[in-house]
C-alpha positions as CSV (number, residue, x, y, z in Angstrom):
1,A,-30.0,27.9,-12.0
2,G,-33.8,28.1,-12.3
3,V,-34.0,24.4,-12.9
4,I,-32.7,23.5,-9.5
5,E,-35.2,25.8,-7.8
6,A,-38.0,24.2,-9.9
7,M,-36.8,20.7,-8.8
8,V,-36.9,21.8,-5.1
9,A,-40.5,23.1,-5.6
10,V,-41.6,19.8,-7.2
11,M,-40.1,17.8,-4.3
12,H,-42.0,19.8,-1.8
13,K,-45.3,19.8,-3.8
14,H,-45.1,16.0,-4.4
15,A,-43.3,14.9,-1.3
16,S,-45.6,11.9,-0.8
17,C,-45.0,10.5,-4.3
18,A,-41.9,8.4,-4.3
19,A,-41.7,8.1,-8.0
20,V,-41.7,11.9,-8.5
21,V,-39.1,12.4,-5.8
22,E,-36.9,9.7,-7.2
23,T,-37.0,11.3,-10.6
24,V,-36.2,14.7,-9.2
25,C,-33.2,13.2,-7.2
26,K,-31.9,11.8,-10.5
27,V,-32.1,15.1,-12.2
28,L,-30.5,16.9,-9.2
29,H,-27.7,14.4,-9.2
30,L,-27.0,14.9,-12.9
31,L,-27.0,18.7,-12.4
32,T,-24.7,18.8,-9.4
33,H,-22.3,15.8,-9.7
34,D,-18.8,17.1,-10.4
35,H,-20.1,20.6,-10.9
36,E,-19.0,22.8,-8.0
37,E,-21.0,25.9,-8.9
38,S,-24.3,23.9,-9.1
39,R,-23.5,22.2,-5.8
40,I,-23.0,25.5,-4.1
41,H,-26.2,26.9,-5.7
42,A,-28.2,23.8,-4.7
43,G,-27.1,24.2,-1.1
44,N,-28.2,27.8,-1.1
45,V,-31.7,27.2,-2.4
46,G,-32.7,24.4,0.0
47,V,-31.9,21.2,-1.9
48,I,-30.2,19.6,1.2
49,D,-33.3,20.1,3.4
50,A,-35.5,18.6,0.7
51,L,-33.2,15.6,0.4
52,V,-33.1,15.0,4.1
53,A,-36.9,15.1,4.2
54,A,-36.9,12.5,1.4
55,I,-34.6,10.3,3.4
56,V,-36.9,10.6,6.5
57,R,-39.9,9.6,4.4
58,R,-37.9,6.5,3.3
59,G,-39.6,5.9,-0.1
60,S,-36.8,7.6,-2.1
61,A,-33.9,7.2,0.4
62,I,-31.4,5.5,-1.9
63,L,-31.4,8.2,-4.6
64,A,-31.7,11.0,-2.0
65,C,-28.6,9.6,-0.3
66,L,-26.7,9.5,-3.6
67,T,-27.6,13.1,-4.4
68,L,-26.9,14.3,-0.9
69,L,-23.5,12.6,-0.9
70,S,-22.6,14.5,-4.1
71,L,-23.6,17.8,-2.6
72,I,-21.6,17.5,0.7
73,H,-18.4,15.9,-0.6
74,G,-15.6,18.4,-0.1
75,N,-18.1,21.3,0.5
76,M,-17.9,22.6,4.1
77,E,-20.9,24.9,3.7
78,N,-23.1,22.1,2.5
79,K,-21.9,19.8,5.3
80,A,-22.9,22.5,7.8
81,R,-26.3,22.7,6.2
82,A,-26.6,18.9,6.3
83,R,-25.8,19.0,10.0
84,T,-28.5,21.6,10.7
85,A,-31.0,19.7,8.6
86,G,-30.6,16.6,10.8
87,T,-28.8,14.5,8.2
88,V,-26.9,12.4,10.7
89,E,-30.0,11.3,12.6
90,A,-32.0,10.7,9.5
91,V,-29.2,8.5,7.9
92,V,-28.8,6.5,11.1
93,A,-32.6,5.9,11.3
94,I,-32.8,4.8,7.7
95,M,-29.9,2.4,8.1
96,R,-31.7,0.8,11.0
97,R,-34.9,0.4,9.1
98,H,-33.4,-1.0,5.9
99,E,-30.4,-3.2,7.1
100,G,-30.8,-5.5,4.1
101,I,-30.6,-2.9,1.3
102,D,-27.0,-2.9,0.0
103,D,-27.0,0.3,-2.0
104,L,-28.6,2.2,0.9
105,Q,-26.2,0.9,3.5
106,E,-23.2,1.8,1.3
107,R,-24.3,5.3,0.5
108,A,-25.4,6.0,4.1
109,C,-21.9,4.9,5.4
110,E,-20.3,7.2,2.8
111,I,-22.4,10.1,4.0
112,L,-21.5,9.5,7.6
113,R,-17.8,9.3,6.5
114,D,-18.0,12.6,4.7
115,L,-19.9,14.4,7.4
116,T,-17.5,13.3,10.1
117,S,-14.3,14.0,8.2
118,G,-12.4,16.5,10.5
119,I,-15.6,18.0,11.9
120,E,-15.6,17.5,15.7
121,E,-19.2,18.5,16.2
122,N,-20.4,15.9,13.6
123,M,-18.3,13.2,15.2
124,I,-20.0,13.8,18.6
125,R,-23.4,14.1,17.1
126,A,-23.0,11.0,15.0
127,G,-21.7,9.0,17.9
128,D,-24.7,10.1,20.1
129,A,-27.1,9.2,17.4
130,G,-25.9,5.6,17.1
131,A,-23.9,5.9,13.9
132,V,-21.1,3.7,15.2
133,E,-23.4,0.8,15.9
134,V,-25.3,1.0,12.6
135,V,-22.1,1.2,10.6
136,V,-20.7,-1.9,12.4
137,A,-24.1,-3.6,11.8
138,A,-23.8,-2.9,8.1
139,Q,-20.3,-4.5,8.1
140,L,-21.5,-7.6,10.0
141,G,-24.6,-7.9,7.8
142,H,-22.8,-7.6,4.4
143,T,-19.4,-9.2,4.9
144,K,-18.9,-10.0,1.2
145,H,-20.0,-6.6,-0.1
146,L,-16.8,-4.8,-0.9
147,G,-18.5,-1.4,-1.3
148,I,-20.1,-1.5,2.1
149,Q,-16.9,-2.7,3.8
150,V,-14.9,0.2,2.2
151,A,-17.5,2.8,3.2
152,A,-17.9,1.4,6.7
153,C,-14.2,1.4,7.3
154,G,-14.0,5.0,6.2
155,A,-16.8,6.0,8.4
156,L,-15.3,4.2,11.5
157,R,-11.9,5.8,10.8
158,N,-13.4,9.3,11.0
159,L,-15.8,8.5,13.9
160,A,-13.0,7.2,16.1
161,R,-10.5,9.9,15.4
162,R,-9.6,11.5,18.7
163,R,-13.0,10.5,20.1
164,S,-12.5,8.1,23.0
165,T,-16.3,7.7,23.5
166,N,-16.7,6.5,19.9
167,Q,-13.6,4.3,20.3
168,V,-15.3,2.5,23.2
169,R,-18.7,2.3,21.3
170,A,-17.0,0.8,18.3
171,G,-15.0,-1.7,20.4
172,T,-18.1,-2.8,22.2
173,A,-20.1,-3.2,18.9
174,G,-17.4,-5.5,17.4
175,A,-15.9,-3.0,15.0
176,V,-12.3,-4.2,15.4
177,E,-13.2,-7.8,14.6
178,A,-15.4,-6.7,11.7
179,I,-12.6,-4.6,10.2
180,V,-10.0,-7.5,10.5
181,A,-12.5,-9.8,8.9
182,A,-13.0,-7.4,6.0
183,M,-9.3,-7.3,5.4
184,R,-9.2,-11.1,5.2
185,N,-12.2,-11.2,2.9
186,H,-11.0,-8.6,0.5
187,P,-7.2,-8.8,0.4
188,G,-6.8,-7.6,-3.2
189,S,-8.6,-4.2,-2.6
190,E,-6.0,-1.5,-1.9
191,R,-8.9,0.9,-1.1
192,L,-10.3,-1.4,1.5
193,Q,-7.0,-2.2,3.1
194,R,-6.1,1.4,3.2
195,R,-9.3,2.5,4.9
196,A,-9.2,-0.6,7.2
197,C,-5.7,0.3,8.4
198,G,-6.8,3.9,9.0
199,A,-9.8,2.7,11.0
200,L,-7.7,0.3,13.1
201,R,-5.1,2.9,13.7
202,N,-7.7,5.4,15.1
203,L,-9.6,2.7,17.1
204,T,-6.4,1.4,18.8
205,H,-4.8,4.8,19.5
206,S,-4.4,5.1,23.3
207,N,-7.2,2.5,23.8
208,E,-5.9,-0.6,25.5
209,G,-9.2,-2.5,25.2
210,N,-9.2,-2.1,21.4
211,E,-5.5,-2.9,21.2
212,T,-6.2,-6.2,22.9
213,R,-9.2,-6.9,20.7
214,A,-7.1,-6.1,17.6
215,R,-4.3,-8.5,18.6
216,N,-6.8,-11.2,19.5
217,A,-8.6,-10.8,16.2
218,G,-5.4,-11.2,14.2
219,A,-4.9,-7.6,13.2
220,T,-1.2,-7.8,13.2
221,E,-1.2,-10.6,10.7
222,A,-3.8,-8.9,8.6
223,V,-1.9,-5.6,8.5
224,I,1.4,-7.4,7.6
225,M,-0.3,-9.2,4.8
226,A,-1.8,-5.8,3.5
227,M,1.7,-4.3,3.6
228,R,3.1,-7.1,1.5
229,E,0.3,-7.0,-1.0
230,H,0.0,-3.2,-1.4
231,M,3.6,-2.0,-0.7
232,Q,3.3,0.6,-3.5
233,S,0.5,2.5,-1.7
234,E,2.0,5.3,0.4
235,D,-1.2,6.0,2.3
236,M,-1.7,2.3,3.1
237,M,1.8,1.9,4.3
238,E,1.7,4.9,6.5
239,R,-1.6,3.8,8.2
240,A,-0.4,0.2,8.5
241,C,2.8,1.3,10.3
242,G,0.5,3.4,12.6
243,V,-1.5,0.3,13.5
244,L,1.7,-1.7,14.3
245,R,2.9,1.2,16.3
246,N,-0.3,1.2,18.4
247,L,-0.3,-2.6,18.9
248,N,3.1,-2.5,20.4
249,T,2.7,0.2,23.0
250,S,0.9,-1.6,25.8
251,T,2.6,-3.3,28.7
252,T,0.1,-6.1,28.2
253,N,1.3,-6.9,24.7
254,T,1.4,-10.6,24.3
255,T,2.2,-10.6,20.6
256,S,4.4,-13.6,19.7
257,Q,8.0,-13.1,18.8
258,A,7.2,-14.6,15.4
259,N,4.6,-11.9,14.8
260,N,7.0,-9.2,16.1
261,I,9.7,-10.3,13.6
262,D,7.2,-10.4,10.7
263,A,6.0,-6.9,11.7
264,F,9.6,-5.7,12.0
265,K,10.4,-7.0,8.5
266,A,7.3,-5.3,7.0
267,V,8.1,-2.0,8.6
268,V,11.7,-2.1,7.6
269,L,10.6,-2.6,4.0
270,A,8.4,0.4,4.3
271,L,11.3,2.4,5.6
272,R,13.8,1.3,2.9
273,T,12.0,0.8,-0.4
274,H,9.4,2.8,-2.2
275,H,8.6,5.5,0.4
276,T,11.9,7.0,1.4
277,G,10.6,10.4,0.1
278,S,7.4,10.3,2.3
279,V,7.7,12.1,5.6
280,N,4.6,10.4,6.9
281,V,5.8,6.8,6.0
282,Q,9.3,7.4,7.4
283,H,7.9,8.9,10.6
284,Q,5.4,6.2,11.2
285,A,7.8,3.4,10.3
286,C,10.4,4.8,12.7
287,V,7.9,5.0,15.6
288,A,6.7,1.5,14.8
289,L,10.2,0.2,14.9
290,R,10.9,2.0,18.2
291,N,7.8,0.3,19.7
292,L,8.6,-3.1,18.3
293,I,12.1,-3.1,19.6
294,G,11.3,-1.2,22.7
295,G,14.7,-1.3,24.3
296,N,14.2,-4.9,25.1
297,A,17.4,-6.9,24.9
298,S,15.8,-9.9,23.3
299,N,14.1,-7.7,20.7
300,I,17.3,-5.9,19.9
301,E,18.9,-9.4,19.5
302,W,16.4,-10.6,16.9
303,A,16.4,-7.2,15.2
304,G,20.2,-7.6,14.8
305,A,19.8,-11.1,13.5
306,Y,17.3,-10.3,10.9
307,A,18.5,-10.2,7.3
308,F,18.8,-6.4,7.0
309,G,20.5,-6.3,10.5
310,A,20.4,-3.6,13.0
311,V,23.2,-1.8,11.2
312,K,21.2,-1.3,8.1
313,V,18.1,-0.3,10.1
314,M,20.3,2.4,11.7
315,T,21.5,3.4,8.2
316,F,17.9,3.7,7.0
317,A,17.0,5.9,10.1
318,V,20.0,8.2,9.5
319,T,19.1,8.4,5.8
320,A,15.6,9.5,6.8
321,M,17.0,12.2,9.1
322,R,19.2,13.6,6.3
323,R,16.5,13.4,3.6
324,H,13.8,15.0,5.8
325,S,16.0,17.3,7.8
326,G,13.2,19.9,8.0
327,S,10.7,17.5,9.5
328,S,10.7,17.6,13.3
329,V,8.6,14.4,13.5
330,V,11.1,12.4,11.5
331,Q,13.9,13.7,13.6
332,I,12.1,12.7,16.8
333,S,11.1,9.2,15.7
334,A,14.4,8.4,13.9
335,C,16.4,9.5,17.0
336,A,14.1,7.3,19.1
337,V,14.7,4.1,17.1
338,L,18.4,4.7,17.0
339,Y,18.3,5.2,20.8
340,V,16.5,1.9,21.5
341,L,18.9,0.0,19.2
342,T,22.0,1.4,20.9
343,I,21.3,2.0,24.5
344,D,22.1,-1.5,25.8
345,N,24.4,-2.6,23.0
346,V,28.0,-1.5,22.7
347,A,28.5,-2.9,19.3
348,H,25.4,-1.1,18.0
349,R,26.6,2.1,19.4
350,A,29.9,1.8,17.5
351,C,28.0,1.0,14.3
352,A,25.6,3.9,14.8
353,V,28.6,6.3,15.0
354,Q,30.0,4.8,11.8
355,V,26.8,5.3,9.8
356,G,26.6,8.9,10.8
357,A,24.0,8.9,13.6
358,K,26.0,11.3,15.7
359,E,26.2,13.9,13.0
360,A,22.5,13.5,12.1
361,A,21.5,14.1,15.8
362,E,23.8,17.2,16.0
363,A,22.2,18.5,12.7
364,A,18.8,17.9,14.2
365,L,19.7,19.9,17.3
366,M,20.8,22.8,15.2
367,T,17.9,22.8,12.8
368,H,15.2,22.3,15.4
369,S,16.7,24.0,18.4
370,G,13.3,25.4,19.4
371,N,11.6,22.1,19.4
372,K,11.7,20.5,22.9
373,K,11.0,17.0,21.7
374,V,13.7,17.1,19.0
375,V,16.1,18.5,21.5
376,R,15.3,15.8,24.1
377,E,15.5,12.9,21.7
378,A,18.7,14.1,19.9
379,R,20.5,14.9,23.2
380,D,19.5,11.5,24.7
381,L,21.0,9.8,21.6
382,L,24.1,11.9,21.6
383,T,24.6,11.1,25.3
384,I,24.9,7.4,24.7
385,L,26.9,7.8,21.5
386,S,29.5,10.1,23.1
């Protein structure tokens, strides 16, 4: 433990000497990387403040960012210390000063991603400091650099989560277009596609401007391609279904029927293939299907004409309700997709009864009698099936 205190003392004493600070950062990284006890101790004895000071002085910023990233990852106390030390502002400033340094941009984006993961105060602080704009600038300036694109998508996902102000900032800065471009430039990277879908989902959630930007940029096609390429990835499929859900909620949706059909196919594959055991994938897929079909007669017609057919889609939805009987969100979304498929189609209603939709809705009512949303969706479905 005394070694870490000694390293902090050296950093303070020789703060103006970049070579010394860089050496100390390397030692601290070796001491704390993948060693939780040392990370906790380092936070307690002032390492984070010393690292932020090194970032501000710029000379040792790359190694300081690397070490800082190791200290804050998964450690809430160190994240709090980093916030107090002004890490967000220091990282944003260094990204602006050194736009052309790949390693620095990547590590800085990862720091912003880590600091804003589920921490509302850091999301606000980062947005106010200009984090959204510098992250998008990093993407636009390094389109072929996979590491930067992955880190930037992760940061944007967290920055936009439930933060309408950051959603608007990102849309204005060109984040949506940059993310779609990254998906096209790096189709083989599951990590990139997963984070990109997560970012698009959060950016387009209840934000009509970003929905329109995403559709115009070709997000639907990019997401469908990602689903085909990385179907085995549960997280990617969940997030991709979430994007397709968002892009089909607006009354101004001008997505072509061809794209709707391709999206429908991709979502049905998610529902029926490798992820039947995943509550999250089943829920998001059902919501996406509900929005894609939307109770529109022509949409119901092409859904029925598709190779799986509406009957099989209803079977998949009923199977999801049975398999995940304890999940209220699956019950809600599955009842909803069954409802839109059957409300204006007598033949579909008869088929829904045959595949067990009525029994599944009745079971949902019994199991989730205290959940108002489940009760509403299940009763609505039972009303048209009776």
